[in-house]
VEXDREN-2710 file (C-alpha; in Angstrom, 1 decimal):
% VEXDREN-2710
k/r/px/py/pz
1/UNK/0.0/0.0/0.0
2/UNK/2.9/2.4/0.8
3/UNK/4.5/1.7/-2.5
4/UNK/1.1/2.3/-4.3
5/UNK/0.7/5.7/-2.5
6/UNK/4.3/6.7/-3.3
7/UNK/3.9/5.9/-7.0
8/UNK/0.8/8.2/-7.2
9/UNK/2.7/11.3/-5.9
10/UNK/3.1/13.9/-8.6
11/UNK/6.8/14.8/-8.3
12/UNK/6.6/17.3/-11.1
13/UNK/4.5/19.6/-8.9
14/UNK/6.7/19.0/-5.9
15/UNK/9.9/19.7/-7.7
16/UNK/8.6/22.9/-9.4
17/UNK/7.3/24.0/-6.0
18/UNK/10.6/23.4/-4.3
19/UNK/12.5/25.3/-7.0
20/UNK/10.2/28.3/-6.8
21/UNK/10.3/28.3/-3.0
22/UNK/14.1/28.2/-3.0
23/UNK/14.2/31.1/-5.4
24/UNK/11.8/33.0/-3.2
25/UNK/13.7/32.4/0.0
26/UNK/16.9/33.5/-1.7
27/UNK/15.3/36.7/-2.9
28/UNK/13.7/37.5/0.5
29/UNK/17.0/37.0/2.2
30/UNK/18.7/39.4/-0.1
31/UNK/15.8/41.9/0.0
32/UNK/15.8/42.2/3.9
33/UNK/19.5/41.6/4.4
34/UNK/21.2/44.1/6.7
35/UNK/24.9/43.9/7.3
36/UNK/25.9/43.4/10.9
37/UNK/22.7/41.7/12.0
38/UNK/23.2/38.2/13.3
39/UNK/19.5/37.3/12.8
40/UNK/17.4/38.0/9.8
41/UNK/13.9/38.3/11.3
42/UNK/11.9/38.4/8.1
43/UNK/13.8/35.6/6.5
44/UNK/13.4/33.4/9.6
45/UNK/9.6/34.0/9.5
46/UNK/9.4/33.3/5.8
47/UNK/11.3/30.0/6.0
48/UNK/9.1/29.0/8.9
49/UNK/6.0/29.7/6.8
50/UNK/7.6/27.8/3.9
51/UNK/8.1/24.7/6.1
52/UNK/4.7/24.9/7.7
53/UNK/3.1/25.5/4.3
54/UNK/4.9/22.6/2.7
55/UNK/3.6/20.4/5.5
56/UNK/0.0/21.7/4.8
57/UNK/0.5/21.0/1.1
58/UNK/1.4/17.3/1.8
59/UNK/-1.5/17.0/4.3
60/UNK/-4.0/18.2/1.7
61/UNK/-2.5/16.0/-0.9
62/UNK/-3.4/12.9/1.1
63/UNK/-6.9/13.9/2.2
64/UNK/-9.8/11.7/0.8
65/UNK/-10.7/13.2/-2.5
66/UNK/-14.5/13.0/-1.9
67/UNK/-14.0/14.8/1.5
68/UNK/-12.6/17.8/-0.4
69/UNK/-15.6/17.9/-2.8
70/UNK/-18.1/17.6/0.1
71/UNK/-16.4/20.3/2.1
72/UNK/-16.3/22.9/-0.6
73/UNK/-19.4/24.8/0.5
74/UNK/-18.3/24.6/4.2
75/UNK/-14.9/26.1/3.3
76/UNK/-16.6/28.8/1.3
77/UNK/-19.0/29.7/4.2
78/UNK/-16.1/29.9/6.6
79/UNK/-14.2/32.3/4.3
80/UNK/-17.2/34.6/4.0
81/UNK/-17.6/34.6/7.8
82/UNK/-14.0/35.6/8.2
83/UNK/-14.4/38.4/5.6
84/UNK/-17.4/39.7/7.5
85/UNK/-15.4/39.8/10.7
86/UNK/-12.7/41.9/9.1
87/UNK/-14.6/45.3/9.4
88/UNK/-15.6/44.4/12.9
89/UNK/-12.4/43.2/14.5
90/UNK/-9.8/43.5/11.7
91/UNK/-6.4/44.9/12.0
92/UNK/-5.6/48.0/9.8
93/UNK/-2.7/48.2/7.5
94/UNK/-1.8/50.6/4.6
95/UNK/-5.1/52.4/5.1
96/UNK/-7.3/49.3/5.0
97/UNK/-8.7/46.6/7.2
98/UNK/-7.4/43.4/5.7
99/UNK/-6.2/41.1/8.6
100/UNK/-7.5/39.2/11.6
101/UNK/-5.1/38.9/14.5
102/UNK/-4.6/35.5/15.9
103/UNK/-2.0/36.0/18.7
104/UNK/1.1/37.3/16.9
105/UNK/0.0/35.9/13.6
106/UNK/-2.1/38.0/11.2
107/UNK/-4.4/36.1/8.9
108/UNK/-5.6/37.6/5.7
109/UNK/-9.1/36.1/5.0
110/UNK/-9.0/37.2/1.4
111/UNK/-6.3/34.6/0.7
112/UNK/-8.6/31.8/1.9
113/UNK/-11.5/33.3/0.0
114/UNK/-9.7/32.9/-3.3
115/UNK/-9.3/29.2/-3.0
116/UNK/-12.7/28.7/-1.3
117/UNK/-14.5/30.5/-4.1
118/UNK/-12.9/28.3/-6.7
119/UNK/-13.8/25.1/-4.8
120/UNK/-17.4/26.3/-4.2
121/UNK/-17.9/27.3/-7.9
122/UNK/-16.4/24.1/-9.1
123/UNK/-18.7/22.1/-6.8
124/UNK/-21.8/23.9/-8.1
125/UNK/-20.7/23.7/-11.8
126/UNK/-19.9/20.0/-11.5
127/UNK/-23.4/19.1/-10.5
128/UNK/-25.1/16.9/-13.2
129/UNK/-28.2/19.2/-13.3
130/UNK/-26.2/22.5/-13.7
131/UNK/-26.3/24.0/-17.2
132/UNK/-23.9/26.9/-17.3
133/UNK/-25.7/28.3/-20.4
134/UNK/-28.9/28.9/-18.5
135/UNK/-29.1/32.3/-16.7
136/UNK/-30.2/30.8/-13.4
137/UNK/-27.0/28.8/-13.1
138/UNK/-24.9/31.7/-14.4
139/UNK/-26.3/34.0/-11.8
140/UNK/-25.7/31.5/-9.0
141/UNK/-22.1/31.1/-10.1
142/UNK/-21.6/34.8/-10.3
143/UNK/-23.0/35.2/-6.8
144/UNK/-20.5/32.7/-5.5
145/UNK/-17.5/34.5/-6.9
146/UNK/-18.7/38.1/-6.7
147/UNK/-19.8/38.0/-3.0
148/UNK/-16.2/37.8/-1.7
149/UNK/-15.2/40.3/-4.5
150/UNK/-17.5/42.9/-3.0
151/UNK/-16.5/42.2/0.6
152/UNK/-12.8/42.5/-0.2
153/UNK/-13.2/45.6/-2.5
154/UNK/-14.8/47.4/0.5
155/UNK/-11.8/46.8/2.8
156/UNK/-10.6/48.4/0.4
157/UNK/-8.3/45.9/-1.3
158/UNK/-8.7/46.6/-5.0
159/UNK/-5.8/44.4/-6.2
160/UNK/-6.9/41.3/-4.4
161/UNK/-10.6/41.8/-5.4
162/UNK/-9.6/41.9/-9.1
163/UNK/-8.4/38.3/-8.8
164/UNK/-12.1/37.2/-8.4
165/UNK/-13.0/39.0/-11.6
166/UNK/-10.1/37.2/-13.4
167/UNK/-11.5/33.9/-12.2
168/UNK/-14.9/34.2/-14.0
169/UNK/-14.1/33.7/-17.6
170/UNK/-11.7/30.7/-17.4
171/UNK/-14.0/28.9/-15.0
172/UNK/-17.1/29.5/-17.0
173/UNK/-15.4/28.7/-20.3
174/UNK/-14.0/25.4/-18.9
175/UNK/-17.5/24.5/-17.6
176/UNK/-18.8/24.8/-21.2
177/UNK/-20.3/28.3/-21.6
178/UNK/-21.1/29.5/-25.1
179/UNK/-19.0/32.2/-26.8
180/UNK/-21.8/34.7/-26.9
181/UNK/-22.3/34.7/-23.2
182/UNK/-18.5/35.0/-22.7
183/UNK/-18.6/38.0/-25.0
184/UNK/-21.3/39.5/-22.9
185/UNK/-19.1/39.2/-19.8
186/UNK/-15.8/40.3/-21.4
187/UNK/-16.9/43.2/-23.6
188/UNK/-18.1/45.6/-20.8
189/UNK/-14.5/45.7/-19.6
190/UNK/-13.4/47.3/-22.9
191/UNK/-16.4/49.5/-22.8
192/UNK/-15.3/50.8/-19.5
193/UNK/-11.8/51.6/-20.9
194/UNK/-13.2/53.3/-24.0
195/UNK/-15.7/55.3/-21.9
196/UNK/-13.2/58.0/-21.2
197/UNK/-12.9/59.0/-24.8
198/UNK/-16.0/59.9/-26.8
199/UNK/-14.8/58.8/-30.3
200/UNK/-13.2/55.6/-29.0
201/UNK/-16.5/54.8/-27.2
202/UNK/-18.5/55.6/-30.3
203/UNK/-16.4/53.3/-32.6
204/UNK/-16.5/50.5/-30.0
205/UNK/-20.3/50.7/-29.8
206/UNK/-20.5/50.3/-33.6
207/UNK/-18.3/47.2/-33.2
208/UNK/-20.6/45.9/-30.5
209/UNK/-23.6/46.5/-32.7
210/UNK/-22.0/44.5/-35.6
211/UNK/-21.2/41.6/-33.3
212/UNK/-24.7/41.5/-31.9
213/UNK/-26.1/41.6/-35.5
214/UNK/-24.2/38.5/-36.6
215/UNK/-24.8/36.6/-33.4
216/UNK/-28.4/35.9/-34.4
217/UNK/-29.8/36.1/-30.8
218/UNK/-33.3/37.1/-29.8
219/UNK/-34.1/40.8/-30.3
220/UNK/-34.8/41.2/-26.5
221/UNK/-31.3/39.8/-25.8
222/UNK/-29.6/42.1/-28.3
223/UNK/-31.4/45.2/-26.9
224/UNK/-30.5/44.2/-23.4
225/UNK/-26.8/43.7/-24.2
226/UNK/-26.6/47.0/-26.1
227/UNK/-28.2/48.9/-23.3
228/UNK/-25.9/47.2/-20.8
229/UNK/-22.9/48.7/-22.7
230/UNK/-24.5/52.1/-22.8
231/UNK/-25.0/51.9/-19.0
232/UNK/-21.4/50.8/-18.4
233/UNK/-20.2/53.7/-20.5
234/UNK/-22.2/56.2/-18.6
235/UNK/-21.5/54.9/-15.1
236/UNK/-17.7/54.3/-15.5
237/UNK/-16.7/58.0/-15.0
238/UNK/-18.9/58.0/-11.9
239/UNK/-17.3/54.8/-10.5
240/UNK/-13.8/56.4/-11.3
241/UNK/-14.7/59.3/-9.1
242/UNK/-15.6/56.9/-6.2
243/UNK/-12.0/55.4/-6.2
244/UNK/-9.7/56.5/-3.4
245/UNK/-7.2/59.2/-4.4
246/UNK/-4.3/56.8/-4.0
247/UNK/-6.0/54.2/-6.2
248/UNK/-6.6/56.8/-9.0
249/UNK/-3.0/57.9/-8.7
250/UNK/-1.7/54.4/-9.1
251/UNK/-3.6/53.9/-12.3
252/UNK/-2.6/57.3/-13.7
253/UNK/1.0/56.7/-12.7
254/UNK/1.0/53.4/-14.6
255/UNK/0.3/55.4/-17.8
256/UNK/3.1/57.9/-17.1
257/UNK/5.3/57.2/-14.1
258/UNK/7.7/60.0/-15.0
259/UNK/4.9/62.6/-14.4
260/UNK/5.5/62.1/-10.6
261/UNK/9.0/60.7/-10.2
262/UNK/9.3/61.5/-6.5
263/UNK/5.8/60.4/-5.6
264/UNK/3.5/57.8/-7.1
265/UNK/5.9/57.0/-10.0
266/UNK/8.9/56.4/-7.7
267/UNK/8.4/52.7/-7.2
268/UNK/8.0/51.9/-10.9
269/UNK/11.0/54.1/-11.9
270/UNK/13.3/52.5/-9.2
271/UNK/12.0/49.0/-10.2
272/UNK/12.8/49.5/-13.9
273/UNK/16.2/50.9/-12.9
274/UNK/17.0/47.9/-10.8
275/UNK/16.0/45.4/-13.4
276/UNK/17.8/47.2/-16.2
277/UNK/21.0/47.5/-14.2
278/UNK/21.2/43.7/-13.8
279/UNK/22.1/43.1/-17.4
280/UNK/22.5/39.5/-18.6
281/UNK/24.0/37.8/-15.5
282/UNK/23.1/40.3/-12.7
283/UNK/25.3/42.0/-10.1
284/UNK/25.5/39.0/-7.9
285/UNK/23.8/37.8/-4.7
286/UNK/23.8/40.5/-2.1
287/UNK/25.5/42.9/-4.5
288/UNK/22.5/44.8/-6.0
289/UNK/22.9/48.5/-5.3
290/UNK/19.2/49.4/-5.5
291/UNK/18.4/46.4/-3.3
292/UNK/21.1/46.6/-0.6
293/UNK/20.8/50.4/-0.3
294/UNK/17.0/50.0/0.1
295/UNK/16.1/52.4/-2.7
296/UNK/13.3/50.2/-3.8
297/UNK/10.1/50.4/-1.7
298/UNK/8.4/47.1/-0.8
299/UNK/11.3/45.2/-2.3
300/UNK/10.7/42.1/-0.2
301/UNK/6.9/41.9/-1.1
302/UNK/5.4/43.6/-4.2
303/UNK/8.7/44.4/-6.0
304/UNK/10.8/41.3/-5.1
305/UNK/11.0/40.5/-8.9
306/UNK/13.1/43.6/-9.2
307/UNK/15.6/42.2/-6.6
308/UNK/15.9/39.0/-8.8
309/UNK/16.4/41.1/-11.9
310/UNK/19.1/43.3/-10.4
311/UNK/21.1/40.5/-8.7
312/UNK/20.6/37.7/-11.1
313/UNK/20.0/39.6/-14.3
314/UNK/18.1/38.4/-17.4
315/UNK/19.3/34.8/-16.7
316/UNK/17.6/34.9/-13.2
317/UNK/14.3/36.3/-14.3
318/UNK/14.2/34.1/-17.4
319/UNK/14.7/31.1/-15.1
320/UNK/11.9/32.2/-12.7
321/UNK/9.5/32.9/-15.6
322/UNK/10.3/29.5/-17.2
323/UNK/9.5/27.7/-14.0
324/UNK/6.2/29.5/-13.8
325/UNK/5.3/28.7/-17.4
326/UNK/6.2/25.0/-16.9
327/UNK/4.0/24.9/-13.8
328/UNK/1.0/26.5/-15.5
329/UNK/1.3/24.4/-18.6
330/UNK/1.5/21.3/-16.4
331/UNK/-1.5/22.3/-14.4
332/UNK/-3.5/22.9/-17.6
333/UNK/-2.4/19.5/-18.9
334/UNK/-3.6/17.9/-15.6
335/UNK/-7.0/19.8/-15.8
336/UNK/-7.6/18.4/-19.3
337/UNK/-6.8/14.8/-18.2
338/UNK/-8.8/14.6/-14.9
339/UNK/-11.8/12.5/-14.9
340/UNK/-13.6/14.5/-12.3
341/UNK/-15.3/17.7/-13.5
342/UNK/-15.0/19.2/-10.0
343/UNK/-11.2/18.6/-10.0
344/UNK/-10.8/20.0/-13.5
345/UNK/-12.7/23.2/-12.8
346/UNK/-10.9/23.7/-9.5
347/UNK/-7.5/23.2/-11.1
348/UNK/-8.4/25.8/-13.8
349/UNK/-9.3/28.2/-11.0
350/UNK/-6.1/27.6/-9.1
351/UNK/-4.0/28.1/-12.3
352/UNK/-5.9/31.3/-13.0
353/UNK/-5.3/32.7/-9.6
354/UNK/-1.5/32.0/-9.7
355/UNK/-1.2/33.2/-13.3
356/UNK/-3.0/36.4/-12.7
357/UNK/-0.7/37.2/-9.7
358/UNK/2.4/36.4/-11.8
359/UNK/1.3/38.5/-14.8
360/UNK/0.2/41.5/-12.8
361/UNK/3.1/41.4/-10.4
362/UNK/5.8/41.1/-13.1
363/UNK/3.9/43.6/-15.2
364/UNK/3.9/46.3/-12.5
365/UNK/7.6/45.9/-11.9
366/UNK/8.4/46.7/-15.5
367/UNK/5.7/49.4/-15.9
368/UNK/3.2/47.2/-18.0
369/UNK/0.5/47.1/-15.3
370/UNK/-0.7/49.4/-12.5
371/UNK/0.7/49.0/-9.0
372/UNK/-2.0/46.9/-7.3
373/UNK/-0.1/45.3/-4.4
374/UNK/-0.4/41.7/-5.7
375/UNK/2.5/39.6/-4.5
376/UNK/4.5/37.1/-6.6
377/UNK/3.5/33.5/-5.8
378/UNK/6.2/31.5/-3.9
379/UNK/8.6/34.4/-4.1
380/UNK/7.2/37.4/-2.2
381/UNK/7.4/37.7/1.6
382/UNK/4.1/37.1/3.4
383/UNK/2.8/34.3/5.6
384/UNK/-0.9/34.2/4.6
385/UNK/-0.1/34.4/0.9
386/UNK/2.6/31.7/1.0
387/UNK/0.3/29.4/3.0
388/UNK/-2.5/30.0/0.5
389/UNK/-0.3/29.3/-2.5
390/UNK/1.1/26.0/-1.0
391/UNK/-2.4/25.0/0.0
392/UNK/-3.4/25.4/-3.7
393/UNK/-0.4/23.2/-4.6
394/UNK/-1.7/20.6/-2.1
395/UNK/-5.1/20.5/-3.8
396/UNK/-3.4/20.2/-7.2
397/UNK/-1.4/17.3/-5.9
398/UNK/-4.6/15.7/-4.5
399/UNK/-6.4/16.1/-7.8
400/UNK/-3.4/14.6/-9.7
401/UNK/-3.2/11.6/-7.4
402/UNK/-6.9/11.0/-7.9
403/UNK/-7.0/11.8/-11.6
404/UNK/-9.0/8.6/-12.4
405/UNK/-11.7/9.2/-9.9
406/UNK/-15.1/10.8/-10.8
END
């Protein structure tokens, strides 16, 4: 029996996880290194969380598969309860209430909510009587994912809340949603972007009208969708005015960081400088000037990719990105070969969460995405986030080990 269990372990996931964890611990050590200190407090905490998280990953991997599926709604309800407690007894940080204090440990319920929402949505969509192309089932799925989105956005934590929006399309597509319904969900995002320019908005509405014309849907549906885009275009400027000033500044700085080089644009400029100065092979471990002189804000959390770029150069960041690509491709391969619908949808959700974090985090360090505060999986410092990521890997391991079960 032990030999049978050992043969089922997916060592590809474990090896990729260990490599990424090692890279993360190396980068954290460099980012918080202070000459003359005998003990590195942040590094010690991070390696502790890595060990505990790895244990949690293996524990989840060997849980009974059906227990995970049956517990999906319970885990989701627990995550919602924790999110509701944040405004009441939460700990403030960076102008927002995001953590619950458990002794000296601060838990971020939004991290649990990401995984819980994926499991709950997968449980609902995998039911035999669920038809994702019927509006009743679409609305229930939307409610599962958008409830934590609203609670997290009100903390406010705009960056984390966007992860839930990113989940929608991949999960619904994998569950079998038709292209027209996916278009109805995706197109309002572009409408919101074009709403700030009259001519761009007008041209886009003509494109919408053409797509609706060739879709051959009922006239009532076509009228509803067209009016929906008009409503989005009219309300977007109003919603923009409701954002906090620092949130508006982050988005505007993304477009032109040099407009405020000593303020909102400082992080992006310093990050690009650090990465660019690394060259091909980097300046060497603990020899990055931007990193060691602490010129780069949040260099152990949001901008840790810049530390890797400066000290290990193009080779280092290329290696990290290659590991992420291998991990995501392998998870997609697993999702396509799992017999269980619940496992497949869950794995697509997990892959989406991790990929969205990677794309946005790396994008913001090189000026291709707004600064949203999303950490880099396996790499950035942070206990709650690291435990969450390793828990996701635990579920991926469990699904892989039970790939032939329905």
